C-alpha positions in Angstrom: 91.8 94.8 93.0 91.4 92.0 90.3 91.7 94.6 87.6 95.0 95.8 89.0 96.3 92.2 89.0 95.3 91.7 85.4 97.1 94.9 84.4 100.3 93.8 86.3 100.2 90.4 84.5 99.9 92.0 81.1 102.7 94.5 81.9 104.9 91.7 83.1 104.3 89.6 80.0 104.9 92.6 77.7 108.2 93.3 79.5 109.4 89.7 79.2 108.5 89.7 75.5 110.3 93.0 74.9 113.4 91.7 76.6 113.5 88.5 74.6 112.8 90.3 71.4 115.5 92.9 72.1 118.0 90.1 72.9 117.2 88.5 69.6 117.6 91.7 67.6 120.9 92.7 69.4 122.5 89.3 68.4 123.0 90.4 64.8 125.3 87.4 64.2 122.7 84.8 65.3 121.4 82.4 62.7 117.8 82.5 61.6 117.1 79.5 63.7 118.4 81.2 66.8 116.6 84.5 66.0 113.4 82.5 65.4 113.7 80.7 68.7 114.1 84.0 70.6 111.3 85.7 68.8 109.0 82.6 69.1 109.7 82.4 72.9 108.7 86.1 73.4 105.6 85.8 71.3 104.7 82.4 72.9 105.1 83.9 76.4 102.8 86.8 75.5 100.1 84.6 74.0 100.4 82.0 76.7 100.2 84.6 79.5 97.2 86.4 77.9 95.4 83.1 77.2 95.1 82.3 80.9 94.4 85.5 82.8 92.5 83.8 85.6 94.9 80.9 86.4 98.6 80.5 86.8 99.7 83.0 84.2 103.4 82.3 84.8 103.0 78.6 83.9 101.0 79.3 80.7 103.5 82.0 79.7 106.4 79.6 80.2 104.5 76.9 78.2 103.9 79.4 75.5 107.5 80.5 75.5 108.6 76.9 75.1 106.3 76.1 72.3 107.0 79.4 70.6 110.8 78.9 70.8 110.4 75.4 69.2 108.2 76.6 66.4 110.4 79.8 65.9 113.5 77.7 65.7 112.0 75.3 63.1 110.9 78.2 60.9 114.2 80.0 61.3 116.2 76.8 60.6 114.2 76.3 57.4 115.3 79.9 56.4 118.9 78.9 57.1 118.4 75.8 54.9 116.9 77.8 52.1 119.7 80.4 52.2 122.3 77.6 52.2 120.7 76.0 49.2 120.6 79.3 47.3 124.1 80.2 48.1 126.5 79.2 45.4 129.6 80.2 47.3 130.4 81.6 50.7 132.2 85.0 50.8 135.8 85.2 52.0 134.7 86.8 55.2 132.3 83.9 55.9 135.1 81.4 55.8 137.5 83.1 58.3 139.3 81.8 60.4 139.0 78.2 59.1 139.7 78.7 55.4 142.9 76.8 54.3 143.3 74.9 57.6 143.4 71.2 58.4 142.4 69.6 61.7 142.5 66.1 63.1 139.8 64.9 65.5 141.3 64.0 68.9 138.1 63.7 70.9 134.4 63.1 70.3 131.5 63.1 72.8 129.5 60.9 72.9 132.3 58.4 72.1 132.5 57.3 68.5 136.2 57.3 67.7 136.6 53.6 68.2 135.3 53.1 64.7 138.1 55.1 63.1 141.9 55.2 63.1 141.8 58.9 62.3 139.4 61.6 61.1 140.9 64.7 59.4 139.0 67.7 58.1 140.3 70.3 55.6 138.5 73.6 55.3 139.0 74.9 51.8 139.1 78.4 50.6 136.1 77.5 48.4 133.6 77.0 51.3 133.9 73.2 51.2 135.2 71.1 54.1 136.5 67.7 53.1 136.6 65.0 55.9 138.7 62.0 55.4 138.0 59.0 57.8 140.4 56.1 58.0 138.6 53.0 59.2 140.2 50.5 61.6 140.7 48.1 58.6 142.6 50.8 56.7 139.9 51.7 54.2 139.3 55.4 53.6 136.0 57.3 53.3 135.8 60.9 52.1 132.8 63.2 52.5 132.3 66.9 51.8 130.0 69.6 53.1 129.6 73.3 52.5 130.6 75.5 55.4 130.4 79.1 56.4 130.8 81.0 59.7 128.4 83.5 61.2 129.9 84.9 64.4 130.8 81.9 66.6 128.5 79.6 64.6 129.8 77.1 62.1 127.2 76.2 59.6 127.6 72.9 57.8 125.3 71.9 54.9 124.7 69.6 52.1 121.6 69.2 49.9 120.0 67.1 52.7 120.7 69.0 55.8 122.0 72.1 57.6 123.7 71.9 61.0 124.6 74.8 63.2 127.3 74.4 65.8 129.2 76.8 68.0 132.9 76.8 67.7 136.0 78.4 69.2 139.7 78.1 68.5 142.2 78.1 71.4 145.9 77.8 70.5 146.0 74.8 68.1 142.7 73.3 69.2 139.3 73.7 67.6 136.3 73.1 69.8 132.9 72.4 68.1 129.7 72.0 70.1 126.7 70.5 68.1 124.3 70.8 71.0 123.9 67.0 71.3 127.6 66.3 71.2 131.0 67.9 70.8 134.3 67.4 69.0 137.8 68.6 69.8 140.3 68.8 66.8 144.0 69.6 66.7 145.5 71.7 63.9 147.8 69.7 61.6 148.5 72.5 59.0 
């Protein structure tokens, strides 16, 4: 009977891993960070489940999935950073639908707008987004980042960082979710 339970545990872990790996491969538009997290979760679940065949295999599989997802994301995100650093210029296809548009921030969560009179971002046809912040005292700050789009992910980067955010456009509003916060912008041109 114990041998049958071990086989069932192994088969369950392999099925979970196969489902996670398949989901990762099917999402061809996912970033390397997202793919790495999915593949890491599957591999971690398999290793975690196999590591503890006599105890609570579900708990060790979940722990392995969590650790694997984290490590996989870190590795994949580094690949995203390296690709962004190598990239001289985004293709026209990678800039759609934001290229040539200008947006004004109307809402930020968590709240940070009290520091600015206005924040306006212009997405150029050259793969650079220029953000102009007007401070409460009237002084103006400008910053620029590279951008490109993969599926519903907006990838912003400089030499110092890469940030992946999901986005969607509804009517004249642009919704950006950074994972730890969100921004709503309204089209101005």
